[in-house]
PAZAPA-4460 file (N, C-alpha, C; in steps of 0.05 Angstrom, whole numbers, plus 32768, in hexadecimal, padded with zeros to 4 digits):
% residues 204
    n_x    n_y    n_z   ca_x   ca_y   ca_z    c_x    c_y    c_z   seq   type   mol
   7F19   7EC7   7FFE   7F27   7EBC   800E   7F1A   7EBB   802A     1      X     A
   7F1E   7EA6   803E   7F0F   7E9F   8051   7F24   7EB2   8065     2      X     A
   7F0D   7EB8   807E   7F1F   7EC8   80A1   7F34   7EB2   80A3     3      X     A
   7F31   7E9C   80A4   7F45   7E85   80B1   7F5F   7E8A   80A5     4      X     A
   7F60   7E8B   8087   7F76   7E8E   8078   7F88   7EAD   807A     5      X     A
   7F77   7EBF   8082   7F83   7EDA   8083   7F92   7ED3   80A3     6      X     A
   7F80   7ECB   80B3   7F95   7EC6   80CA   7FA6   7EB6   80C8     7      X     A
   7FA4   7EA1   80BA   7FC4   7E89   80B4   7FD8   7EA1   80AA     8      X     A
   7FD2   7EB5   809E   7FEA   7EC5   8092   7FFB   7ED6   80AC     9      X     A
   7FEB   7EDC   80BD   7FF6   7EE7   80D5   7FFD   7ED6   80ED    10      X     A
   7FFE   7EC1   80EF   8009   7EA3   80FF   8023   7E9B   80F5    11      X     A
   8030   7E9A   810B   804C   7E90   8104   804D   7E77   80F3    12      X     A
   805C   7E74   80DE   8058   7E5C   80D1   8076   7E49   80D3    13      X     A
   806F   7E31   80D2   807D   7E15   80D9   809E   7E24   80C9    14      X     A
   809D   7E2D   80AF   80B6   7E34   809F   80B1   7E4F   809B    15      X     A
   80C4   7E5F   80AA   80C5   7E7F   80A2   80C9   7E84   8086    16      X     A
   80B9   7E96   8081   80BC   7EA5   805A   80D5   7EB7   8061    17      X     A
   80E3   7EB4   8048   80F4   7EBE   8043   80EC   7EDF   803F    18      X     A
   80FF   7EF5   8043   80EF   7F10   803F   80F6   7F1A   8025    19      X     A
   80D9   7F27   801A   80D9   7F2D   8001   80F2   7F41   7FF5    20      X     A
   80F9   7F40   7FDB   810B   7F4F   7FCB   8100   7F5E   7FB7    21      X     A
   8113   7F6C   7FA6   8104   7F79   7F92   80FF   7F6A   7F7C    22      X     A
   810B   7F53   7F7A   8105   7F3E   7F62   80E9   7F37   7F6A    23      X     A
   80DB   7F36   7F84   80C0   7F25   7F81   80AB   7F3A   7F7B    24      X     A
   80AF   7F4E   7F75   8098   7F64   7F6F   8088   7F5A   7F56    25      X     A
   8092   7F49   7F43   808B   7F43   7F2B   8071   7F2B   7F34    26      X     A
   8077   7F1B   7F48   806B   7F08   7F53   805B   7F09   7F6A    27      X     A
   805F   7F26   7F7B   804F   7F31   7F8C   805D   7F2B   7FAB    28      X     A
   805B   7F48   7FB3   8061   7F4A   7FD2   8050   7F50   7FE0    29      X     A
   8053   7F42   7FF8   8033   7F42   800E   803D   7F52   8021    30      X     A
   802E   7F6A   802C   802F   7F6C   8042   8013   7F70   8051    31      X     A
   801A   7F65   806F   7FFA   7F63   807C   8002   7F6D   808D    32      X     A
   7FEB   7F76   809F   7FF1   7F7E   80BA   7FD1   7F7D   80C7    33      X     A
   7FD5   7F79   80E0   7FBF   7F7C   80F7   7FC3   7F92   8109    34      X     A
   7FAA   7FA1   8109   7FA6   7FB9   811F   7F89   7FAF   812E    35      X     A
   7F93   7FAD   814B   7F80   7FA1   815D   7F6F   7F8A   814B    36      X     A
   7F59   7F8F   8147   7F4B   7F6E   8136   7F43   7F76   811D    37      X     A
   7F52   7F8D   810E   7F55   7F8F   80F4   7F6A   7F87   80EA    38      X     A
   7F65   7F7A   80D2   7F7C   7F6E   80C4   7F74   7F7A   80A3    39      X     A
   7F91   7F80   8097   7F8E   7F84   807C   7FAA   7F75   806E    40      X     A
   7FA3   7F6B   804F   7FB8   7F5D   8044   7FC3   7F71   8026    41      X     A
   7FD5   7F7B   8024   7FD9   7F8A   8011   7FF0   7F73   7FF5    42      X     A
   7FE7   7F73   7FDD   7FF4   7F69   7FC8   8005   7F7B   7FBC    43      X     A
   8018   7F7F   7FB6   802E   7F91   7FA7   8036   7F7D   7F91    44      X     A
   8031   7F80   7F77   8035   7F7B   7F5B   803F   7F95   7F48    45      X     A
   804C   7F87   7F36   8053   7F9B   7F21   8074   7FA0   7F23    46      X     A
   807C   7FB7   7F17   8097   7FBD   7F14   809C   7FD4   7F20    47      X     A
   80B3   7FD8   7F34   80BA   7FE6   7F49   80BE   8001   7F39    48      X     A
   80CE   8000   7F23   80D4   8016   7F13   80BF   802D   7EFF    49      X     A
   80A9   801B   7F04   808F   8028   7EF7   8077   802F   7F0C    50      X     A
   8069   8019   7F0C   804F   8014   7F23   804E   7FFB   7F2D    51      X     A
   803D   7FFD   7F41   8037   7FE0   7F4D   801B   7FE2   7F50    52      X     A
   8011   7FC7   7F50   7FF8   7FCB   7F58   7FF3   7FBD   7F6C    53      X     A
   7FDF   7FC9   7F7F   7FDC   7FBE   7F9B   7FBF   7FB4   7FA0    54      X     A
   7FC3   7FA1   7FA7   7FAC   7F8D   7FAF   7FA3   7F8A   7FCA    55      X     A
   7F90   7F94   7FD2   7F83   7F97   7FED   7F6A   7F80   7FEB    56      X     A
   7F77   7F6A   8000   7F66   7F4D   8004   7F55   7F50   801D    57      X     A
   7F3C   7F43   801E   7F27   7F46   8033   7F1E   7F30   8035    58      X     A
   7F0D   7F24   8045   7EFE   7F0B   804F   7EF5   7EFD   802D    59      X     A
   7EF3   7F0E   801B   7EE2   7F02   8007   7EF6   7F0C   7FEB    60      X     A
   7F0D   7F0D   7FEC   7F20   7F10   7FDC   7F24   7F28   7FD5    61      X     A
   7F25   7F2F   7FBB   7F37   7F50   7FB3   7F1E   7F5F   7FC6    62      X     A
   7F27   7F73   7FD0   7F11   7F8D   7FD3   7F1C   7FAA   7FC6    63      X     A
   7F35   7FB1   7FC6   7F40   7FC6   7FB5   7F59   7FC0   7FA8    64      X     A
   7F5E   7FCE   7F8E   7F74   7FCB   7F7C   7F7F   7FE4   7F7A    65      X     A
   7F9B   7FEA   7F83   7FA9   8008   7F7A   7FC0   8008   7F68    66      X     A
   7FBE   801D   7F59   7FD9   801E   7F49   7FE4   8037   7F51    67      X     A
   7FFF   8032   7F58   8013   8043   7F62   802C   804F   7F4B    68      X     A
   8026   8068   7F46   8047   806D   7F36   805E   806F   7F47    69      X     A
   8072   8062   7F44   8087   8062   7F50   8085   8055   7F69    70      X     A
   8073   803E   7F6A   806B   803C   7F81   8061   804B   7F9F    71      X     A
   805A   805E   7F95   804D   8074   7FAC   8039   8086   7FA3    72      X     A
   8039   8088   7F85   8023   80A4   7F7D   8010   8095   7F76    73      X     A
   7FF5   809E   7F76   7FD6   808F   7F70   7FD1   8094   7F4F    74      X     A
   7FCC   807C   7F44   7FC4   8083   7F23   7FA6   807D   7F2C    75      X     A
   7FA0   8065   7F36   7F82   805F   7F40   7F7B   8050   7F50    76      X     A
   7F61   8049   7F5A   7F5C   803B   7F71   7F3D   802D   7F6D    77      X     A
   7F3B   8018   7F65   7F26   8008   7F5F   7F22   7FF6   7F7B    78      X     A
   7F02   7FFB   7F7E   7EFF   7FF3   7F98   7EE5   7FD8   7F8F    79      X     A
   7EE2   7FC0   7F95   7ED4   7FB1   7F94   7EC0   7FAD   7FAB    80      X     A
   7EA4   7FBA   7F9B   7E8C   7FB0   7FAA   7E79   7F9A   7FA6    81      X     A
   7E78   7F8B   7FB6   7E64   7F6E   7FA4   7E72   7F68   7F89    82      X     A
   7E5C   7F6D   7F72   7E6A   7F63   7F61   7E74   7F7B   7F49    83      X     A
   7E6E   7F9B   7F56   7E76   7FAB   7F49   7E93   7FB9   7F50    84      X     A
   7EA3   7FC2   7F37   7EBA   7FCE   7F3A   7EB6   7FED   7F3D    85      X     A
   7EC0   7FFF   7F4E   7EC2   8021   7F49   7EDD   8023   7F49    86      X     A
   7EE6   8030   7F30   7EFE   8039   7F2E   7EFF   805B   7F31    87      X     A
   7F14   8060   7F42   7F1A   807D   7F3F   7F37   8084   7F30    88      X     A
   7F37   8093   7F24   7F51   809C   7F16   7F59   80B2   7F1A    89      X     A
   7F7C   80BE   7F1C   7F84   80D1   7F21   7F8F   80D8   7F0A    90      X     A
   7F8E   80F4   7F00   7F9A   80FF   7EE7   7FA7   811D   7EF3    91      X     A
   7FC3   8119   7EE3   7FDB   8130   7EF0   7FDF   813D   7ED2    92      X     A
   7FE4   8158   7EDC   7FF1   816A   7EC6   800A   8162   7EBF    93      X     A
   801A   8152   7EC8   8038   814B   7EC0   8032   8134   7EB6    94      X     A
   804A   812A   7EA9   8051   8112   7E9D   8055   8102   7EB3    95      X     A
   805C   80E2   7EB4   805D   80D4   7EC9   807A   80D5   7ED0    96      X     A
   8091   80D8   7EBD   80A7   80E1   7EC0   80B3   80F8   7ED2    97      X     A
   809F   8108   7ED6   80A4   8122   7EE7   809D   811C   7F0A    98      X     A
   8090   8102   7F09   808E   8101   7F25   80A8   80FD   7F34    99      X     A
   80AB   8109   7F4D   80CB   8104   7F59   80CF   80E5   7F63   100      X     A
   80E3   80DB   7F64   80E9   80BC   7F72   80E4   80C5   7F8F   101      X     A
   80D6   80B1   7F95   80D1   80B3   7FB4   80E9   80A9   7FC6   102      X     A
   80EB   80BE   7FD6   810B   80C1   7FEB   8104   80D3   8002   103      X     A
   8118   80CB   8015   8117   80DB   8029   8118   8105   8026   104      X     A
   8100   810A   8035   810D   8126   8030   80FF   8134   8020   105      X     A
   80ED   8121   800A   80DA   8134   7FFB   80CA   8139   7FFD   106      X     A
   80BD   8158   7FF8   80A7   8162   7FF9   809B   816C   7FDD   107      X     A
   8086   8160   7FD5   8079   8169   7FBD   805B   816C   7FBD   108      X     A
   8056   817B   7FA3   8038   817F   7FA2   8034   817D   7F84   109      X     A
   8019   8171   7F80   8010   8172   7F64   7FF0   8171   7F64   110      X     A
   7FE3   817D   7F51   7FC6   8181   7F4D   7FB2   816B   7F3E   111      X     A
   7FA3   815F   7F49   7F9C   8143   7F3A   7F80   814A   7F35   112      X     A
   7F7A   813F   7F1D   7F5C   813C   7F1C   7F52   8121   7F1C   113      X     A
   7F3F   8116   7F32   7F3C   8105   7F3B   7F17   8100   7F30   114      X     A
   7F18   80E5   7F24   7F01   80DF   7F11   7EF8   80C9   7F18   115      X     A
   7EE0   80CA   7F1C   7ECD   80A6   7F1C   7EB8   80AC   7F09   116      X     A
   7EB6   809E   7EF4   7EA7   80A1   7EE1   7EA0   80B8   7ECE   117      X     A
   7E8D   80CC   7ED0   7E8A   80E9   7EC9   7E8E   80FB   7EDB   118      X     A
   7E92   80F5   7EF4   7E97   810B   7F08   7EB4   810B   7F10   119      X     A
   7EBF   8124   7F16   7ED8   8127   7F1A   7EDC   8142   7F32   120      X     A
   7EF1   813E   7F3B   7EF3   8154   7F48   7F14   815A   7F4A   121      X     A
   7F1C   8173   7F57   7F3D   8179   7F54   7F46   817D   7F78   122      X     A
   7F5A   816C   7F7A   7F62   8166   7F8E   7F7C   8173   7F8F   123      X     A
   7F91   817D   7FA4   7FA9   8182   7FAD   7FBC   816A   7FBD   124      X     A
   7FCA   815F   7FAA   7FDB   8148   7FBB   7FF2   8152   7FC5   125      X     A
   7FFA   814F   7FDE   8014   8154   7FE7   801E   813D   7FF3   126      X     A
   803D   8137   7FEE   8049   8121   7FF6   805C   812B   8006   127      X     A
   8061   811D   8020   8075   8126   803A   8083   810D   8039   128      X     A
   809A   8109   8030   80B0   80F1   8033   80C3   80F8   804F   129      X     A
   80C3   80E9   805F   80CC   80ED   8075   80EE   80DF   8074   130      X     A
   80FC   80D6   808E   8117   80D2   808A   8114   80B2   8084   131      X     A
   8129   80A7   8085   812D   808C   8077   8132   807E   809C   132      X     A
   8123   806D   809C   8120   805D   80BB   8122   803A   80B6   133      X     A
   8130   8033   80C3   812A   8012   80CA   8113   800B   80D8   134      X     A
   8104   7FF9   80C8   80ED   7FEE   80CA   80E9   7FD3   80D6   135      X     A
   80DF   7FBE   80E9   80DE   7FA7   80EA   80C9   7FA0   80E1   136      X     A
   80C1   7F87   80CC   80A8   7F83   80C1   80A5   7F64   80C3   137      X     A
   809B   7F5C   80D8   809D   7F41   80E3   80BC   7F39   80E1   138      X     A
   80C6   7F27   80D4   80DD   7F1E   80DC   80F0   7F28   80C4   139      X     A
   80E4   7F39   80B5   80F1   7F4C   809F   80FE   7F69   80AC   140      X     A
   8115   7F73   80A3   811E   7F8E   80A9   8121   7F9C   8091   141      X     A
   8119   7FB7   808E   811C   7FC8   8078   8121   7FE0   807C   142      X     A
   812D   7FEC   806C   812A   800E   8070   8115   8013   8061   143      X     A
   8107   8026   806A   80EA   8032   8062   80EB   804B   8065   144      X     A
   80D7   805D   8053   80D5   807B   8055   80BA   807D   8057   145      X     A
   80B3   808C   8074   8099   808D   8075   8090   80A2   806B   146      X     A
   8079   80A4   805D   8074   80C4   8054   8050   80C2   805B   147      X     A
   8047   80DC   8052   802B   80E7   8052   8021   80EB   8034   148      X     A
   800B   80E1   8030   7FFC   80EE   8018   7FE2   80FE   8024   149      X     A
   7FE1   8117   801E   7FC6   8128   8022   7FBE   8135   8017   150      X     A
   7FA9   8135   800D   7F98   8130   7FF6   7F84   814D   8001   151      X     A
   7F7B   8165   7FF9   7F70   8173   8000   7F5C   8179   7FDE   152      X     A
   7F42   8183   7FEB   7F31   818C   7FD4   7F1F   819E   7FDF   153      X     A
   7F09   81AD   7FD4   7EEE   81BC   7FDE   7EDD   81A6   7FE3   154      X     A
   7EDD   8189   7FD8   7EC2   8179   7FDF   7ECA   8170   7FFA   155      X     A
   7EE2   8162   7FFB   7EE7   814F   800D   7F00   815C   8024   156      X     A
   7F09   8177   8027   7F18   8181   8038   7F35   8172   8036   157      X     A
   7F44   816E   804C   7F57   8165   8048   7F5C   8150   8057   158      X     A
   7F6A   813D   804A   7F64   8118   805B   7F8D   8115   804F   159      X     A
   7F92   8103   8065   7FAB   80F4   8069   7FAC   80DC   8066   160      X     A
   7FBA   80D8   8056   7FC4   80B5   8057   7FE4   80A9   8060   161      X     A
   7FE9   80A3   8073   7FFF   8096   807F   8008   8082   806D   162      X     A
   8023   8082   8060   8028   806D   8050   8050   8068   8057   163      X     A
   805C   8051   8050   8070   8054   8052   807A   8040   8039   164      X     A
   8092   804D   8030   809F   803F   8017   80BC   8035   8018   165      X     A
   80B7   801B   800F   80D6   800D   8012   80E5   800E   7FF5   166      X     A
   80F6   8020   7FFE   810B   8023   7FE5   8113   800C   7FD6   167      X     A
   8124   7FF3   7FE1   8129   7FE4   7FD6   811C   7FCF   7FCC   168      X     A
   80FA   7FCF   7FD0   80E7   7FC2   7FC5   80DB   7FD9   7FB1   169      X     A
   80DC   7FF1   7FAF   80CA   7FFC   7FA0   80AC   7FFE   7FA2   170      X     A
   80A9   7FFB   7FBE   8087   7FFA   7FBE   8081   800A   7FDA   171      X     A
   8068   800F   7FDB   8065   801D   7FF1   8046   800A   8000   172      X     A
   8042   8015   800F   802A   8006   8021   8027   801C   8036   173      X     A
   8003   8019   803C   7FFA   802D   804F   8000   8025   806B   174      X     A
   8008   8039   807B   8017   8030   8095   8000   803B   80AD   175      X     A
   7FF3   8022   80B1   7FD9   8028   80C7   7FE2   8026   80E2   176      X     A
   8000   8024   80E0   8007   8022   8102   800D   8040   8107   177      X     A
   8012   8054   80F6   8012   8071   80F9   7FF4   807C   80F3   178      X     A
   7FE6   806E   80E1   7FC5   8078   80E7   7FB8   806F   80FE   179      X     A
   7FBF   8061   8111   7FAF   805A   812A   7FC1   8065   8142   180      X     A
   7FD7   8072   813D   7FE4   807C   8151   7FF1   8061   8162   181      X     A
   7FFA   8047   8158   8009   802C   8167   8014   8039   8175   182      X     A
   8016   802F   8194   802E   8031   81A6   8019   8040   81C0   183      X     A
   7FFF   804A   81BD   7FF0   8051   81D5   7FD4   8039   81D7   184      X     A
   7FE3   801D   81DA   7FD6   8007   81E6   7FC6   7FFB   81D3   185      X     A
   7FCB   8006   81B3   7FC3   7FEF   8198   7FD5   7FDD   8195   186      X     A
   7FC4   7FC3   818F   7FD8   7FAC   818B   7FDC   7FAC   816C   187      X     A
   7FEE   7FA9   8161   7FF2   7FB3   8148   800D   7F9B   813F   188      X     A
   8012   7F8A   812C   801C   7F79   811E   8023   7F7B   80FA   189      X     A
   8038   7F77   80F3   803D   7F77   80DA   804D   7F63   80D0   190      X     A
   804D   7F5C   80B6   8060   7F42   80A3   8064   7F46   808A   191      X     A
   8074   7F40   807C   8077   7F42   8062   807B   7F23   8058   192      X     A
   8077   7F1C   8041   807D   7F08   803A   8079   7F0B   801A   193      X     A
   8082   7EF5   800B   807D   7EF2   7FEC   8061   7EE6   7FE5   194      X     A
   8051   7EEF   7FCE   8037   7EE7   7FC5   803B   7EC8   7FC5   195      X     A
   804F   7EBE   7FB6   8050   7E9F   7FB3   8051   7E95   7FD1   196      X     A
   8062   7E9B   7FE4   8065   7E91   7FFE   804C   7E91   800C   197      X     A
   8039   7EA7   800B   801E   7EA7   8012   800D   7E91   8008   198      X     A
   800A   7E8B   7FEF   7FF8   7E78   7FE4   8005   7E5D   7FEE   199      X     A
   8021   7E5D   7FF7   8028   7E44   7FFF   801D   7E42   8021   200      X     A
   801B   7E52   802B   8014   7E51   804B   7FF6   7E4B   804D   201      X     A
   7FE5   7E50   803C   7FC5   7E51   8033   7FC4   7E34   801F   202      X     A
   7FD8   7E23   801E   7FD5   7E0B   8010   7FD0   7E0B   7FF3   203      X     A
   7FD2   7E1B   7FE5   7FCB   7E1E   7FC4   7FEA   7E20   7FB4   204      X     A
***
């Protein structure tokens, strides 16, 4: 993927693409954001009732792949570095059916074993789901649930990843607007489309 193509995603198109709906998850739902000069594109694919596969795209194609249970809880993260793929997997002491449905007001903790090859460590994962709010994402409007994933371990200490969950789509995306404190002079824009519409914009 060339930088010019990524820029094309974020520019107004002659024909406005329709807003994604839940049926689009099998073909791909695209969330793109621009923070200052930093752009990111995420494509969610899968089935909203079980897990979604999230692809982060960069100048040279696929850079990361996430597997999220119920569209919210991490199962694995694969990072592509040159020609090498590094995978981190998450193992939990409860069955997948025991994970709560992502919903406003849910607060939940679980201990996870995080493994990369032969190396592993134990992390405490804490999920804090906020209240449902309306969010304008480009030309699309959705009710979303902002939430935080806080991970804590003896090795890395505490880290927080801001996310937002879209109940009608059954998917989550990183919330870079909250992470960077947008609203304090930081330029930020975002939009949503479908993967087939994205490919059409790129002339494929």
